C-alpha positions as CSV (number, residue, x, y, z in Angstrom):
1,X,0.0,0.0,0.0
2,X,1.1,3.5,-0.6
3,X,2.4,5.8,2.1
4,X,1.3,8.8,0.1
5,X,-2.4,7.9,-0.5
6,X,-4.8,7.6,2.4
7,X,-6.7,4.3,2.7
8,X,-10.3,3.3,3.7
9,X,-11.8,-0.1,4.3
10,X,-14.3,-1.5,1.8
11,X,-16.9,-1.6,4.6
12,X,-16.6,2.2,5.2
13,X,-16.4,2.9,1.4
14,X,-19.7,1.1,0.8
15,X,-21.4,3.3,3.5
16,X,-20.4,6.5,1.6
17,X,-23.0,8.5,-0.3
18,X,-22.3,9.6,-3.8
19,X,-21.8,13.2,-2.7
20,X,-19.3,12.1,-0.1
21,X,-17.3,10.1,-2.6
22,X,-17.2,13.2,-5.0
23,X,-15.6,15.2,-2.2
24,X,-12.9,12.7,-1.4
25,X,-9.3,12.8,-2.5
26,X,-7.6,9.9,-4.1
27,X,-7.6,6.8,-1.8
28,X,-6.9,3.2,-1.6
29,X,-9.6,0.8,-0.6
30,X,-8.6,-2.2,1.5
31,X,-10.2,-5.3,3.0
32,X,-8.6,-6.7,6.2
33,X,-5.4,-4.7,5.4
34,X,-5.2,-6.1,1.9
35,X,-5.2,-3.7,-1.1
36,X,-8.3,-4.0,-3.4
37,X,-8.2,-0.9,-5.6
38,X,-7.2,2.8,-5.9
39,X,-9.9,5.4,-6.5
40,X,-8.8,8.6,-8.1
41,X,-11.4,11.4,-7.8
42,X,-10.6,14.4,-10.0
43,X,-11.3,17.9,-8.8
44,X,-11.0,21.0,-10.8
45,X,-11.8,21.9,-14.4
46,X,-13.0,19.5,-17.2
47,X,-9.5,19.1,-18.6
48,X,-8.2,17.5,-15.4
49,X,-11.3,15.2,-15.2
50,X,-10.8,14.3,-18.9
51,X,-7.1,13.6,-18.2
52,X,-7.9,11.3,-15.3
53,X,-10.6,9.5,-17.4
54,X,-8.2,9.0,-20.3
55,X,-5.4,7.7,-18.1
56,X,-7.8,5.3,-16.3
57,X,-9.1,4.0,-19.7
58,X,-5.6,3.4,-20.9
59,X,-4.6,1.6,-17.7
60,X,-7.8,-0.4,-17.7
61,X,-7.3,-1.6,-21.2
62,X,-3.7,-2.8,-20.2
63,X,-5.0,-4.5,-17.1
64,X,-7.9,-6.2,-18.9
65,X,-5.4,-7.7,-21.5
66,X,-3.6,-9.7,-18.9
67,X,-6.3,-11.2,-16.7
68,X,-9.3,-10.8,-14.5
69,X,-12.9,-11.9,-14.8
70,X,-15.7,-10.0,-16.5
71,X,-18.3,-8.7,-13.9
72,X,-21.1,-10.6,-15.6
73,X,-19.2,-13.9,-15.2
74,X,-18.8,-13.5,-11.4
75,X,-22.5,-13.0,-10.8
76,X,-24.3,-16.3,-10.3
77,X,-28.0,-16.4,-11.2
78,X,-30.5,-19.1,-10.2
79,X,-33.1,-20.4,-12.6
80,X,-36.5,-19.9,-11.0
81,X,-38.0,-22.9,-12.7
82,X,-35.6,-25.6,-11.7
83,X,-33.1,-23.9,-9.3
84,X,-30.0,-24.6,-11.5
85,X,-27.3,-22.0,-10.9
86,X,-25.9,-20.3,-14.0
87,X,-22.7,-18.3,-14.2
88,X,-24.2,-15.3,-15.9
89,X,-27.3,-13.6,-17.2
90,X,-26.3,-14.8,-20.7
91,X,-26.0,-18.4,-19.3
92,X,-29.4,-18.1,-17.7
93,X,-31.0,-17.0,-21.0
94,X,-29.4,-20.0,-22.8
95,X,-30.6,-22.3,-20.0
96,X,-34.2,-20.9,-20.2
97,X,-34.3,-21.8,-23.9
98,X,-33.8,-25.4,-22.9
99,X,-37.0,-25.2,-20.8
100,X,-38.9,-23.6,-23.7
101,X,-37.7,-26.4,-26.1
102,X,-38.9,-29.1,-23.6
103,X,-42.3,-27.4,-23.3
104,X,-42.7,-27.1,-27.1
105,X,-41.6,-30.7,-27.6
106,X,-44.4,-32.1,-25.3
107,X,-47.1,-30.0,-27.0
């Protein structure tokens, strides 16, 4: 963790309102002392906000090239008809088609 950037726990970060987050400086978010992510909140004119956004986009593209999981994949969804867990919304939609095919086959 950085000595120059203040840190906050993920529990306290989740409790913040949007207006409170906008007023923060850059910070590191941790969980049980372990680094999770750095939040950079730009203040000032549009050019500084645009600069931060462009840099974040550049670094995000680099980070996504080497690993990680898409947020949709990490969200498990349960089929309401049969209770089968699916890894994503897309997976659930595909699974639901199998129910439709079975219903149409018995008609």
